[in-house]
C-alpha positions as CSV (number, residue, x, y, z in Angstrom):
1,M,0.1,0.0,0.1
2,E,2.8,2.4,0.7
3,R,4.4,1.7,-2.5
4,L,0.6,2.5,-4.5
5,D,0.7,5.3,-2.2
6,Y,4.0,6.8,-3.5
7,L,3.8,6.0,-7.0
8,E,0.5,7.9,-7.4
9,R,2.1,11.0,-5.5
10,N,5.1,10.3,-7.6
11,P,4.8,8.6,-11.0
12,Q,8.3,10.3,-12.0
13,V,10.1,9.1,-8.8
14,A,11.5,5.9,-8.5
15,Y,10.2,4.2,-5.3
16,I,12.7,2.9,-2.7
17,A,11.3,1.1,0.1
18,G,11.7,2.4,3.3
19,A,12.2,6.1,1.8
20,M,9.2,7.8,3.1
21,S,10.2,7.1,6.8
22,V,13.4,9.1,6.4
23,E,13.7,12.1,8.3
24,L,14.6,15.5,6.6
25,K,16.6,17.8,8.6
26,W,17.8,21.3,7.9
27,T,21.4,21.3,7.9
28,G,21.9,25.1,6.6
29,D,21.9,28.3,8.2
30,S,18.7,29.0,10.0
31,V,18.4,32.6,9.1
32,N,18.2,30.8,5.1
33,L,15.1,28.6,6.4
34,A,13.8,31.9,8.0
35,E,14.2,33.9,4.9
36,L,11.9,30.9,3.2
37,G,9.4,30.6,5.5
38,Y,9.2,34.4,5.5
39,S,9.0,34.4,1.8
40,V,6.3,31.4,1.5
41,A,4.1,32.8,3.9
42,L,3.9,36.2,3.0
43,S,3.5,35.0,-0.9
44,G,0.6,33.6,0.7
45,Q,1.5,29.9,-0.5
46,L,0.1,28.2,2.3
47,N,-3.7,28.0,3.8
48,H,-4.8,30.1,1.0
49,G,-2.3,33.1,2.3
50,Q,-4.3,32.6,5.7
51,A,-0.8,30.7,7.4
52,G,1.2,33.4,9.9
53,I,4.9,33.8,10.2
54,A,4.8,32.6,13.5
55,R,2.8,29.5,12.4
56,V,4.8,29.0,9.4
57,F,8.4,29.2,11.5
58,R,7.0,26.8,14.0
59,W,5.8,24.3,11.2
60,L,9.0,24.2,9.3
61,E,11.0,23.9,12.5
62,E,9.0,20.7,13.7
63,K,9.3,19.5,9.9
64,L,12.9,20.2,9.7
65,S,14.4,19.6,12.9
66,V,15.7,22.8,13.3
67,N,15.1,25.8,15.5
68,I,14.8,29.4,13.6
69,G,14.1,31.6,16.3
70,V,11.8,34.3,17.1
71,P,10.3,35.4,13.7
72,A,10.6,39.0,14.2
73,R,14.6,39.0,15.0
74,R,15.5,36.7,12.0
75,M,13.7,39.6,9.7
76,A,15.7,42.5,11.2
77,S,18.9,40.0,10.6
78,I,17.5,39.5,6.7
79,R,17.1,43.0,6.7
80,S,20.3,44.3,8.0
81,R,21.9,42.9,4.8
82,K,23.6,45.8,3.4
83,R,26.7,44.7,1.5
84,L,24.9,41.3,-0.1
85,S,21.5,41.1,-1.8
86,R,19.0,41.2,0.9
87,A,17.2,38.4,-0.4
88,K,20.0,36.4,-0.7
89,F,19.4,32.3,0.3
90,L,16.5,32.9,-2.4
91,D,18.8,34.6,-4.8
92,E,21.0,31.4,-4.4
93,L,18.0,29.2,-4.7
94,K,17.1,30.7,-7.9
95,E,20.8,30.5,-9.5
96,V,21.3,26.8,-8.7
97,L,17.5,26.1,-10.1
98,E,18.5,27.8,-13.2
99,R,22.0,26.4,-13.8
100,K,20.5,23.2,-13.3
101,M,17.7,23.6,-16.1
102,D,20.7,25.2,-18.5
103,E,22.8,22.1,-17.9
104,D,19.5,20.2,-19.0
105,D,18.8,21.8,-21.8
106,G,22.7,21.1,-22.6
107,H,23.4,25.7,-22.8
């Protein structure tokens, strides 16, 4: 049943027995996860835009086994980035995704 459920939800991904039970853990900088959390919440991607920042942070912490901290303090540290892009992590995500697509396209 686990395999059928997995294949139904992920038709393009190979099934590996027991892979669904493996927990994922955030191993990057917690400020990066805060940046991602703010972006997801503020763009209205969860609960039809009704998920608040604190709830998104707690959900991410629970799901990824990490302590992000107080949302307002994290926003202050993100906003204080003056030398680099304030959305440094999101810029990095965009860059690696575009690089992967370019490689796949043969560019």
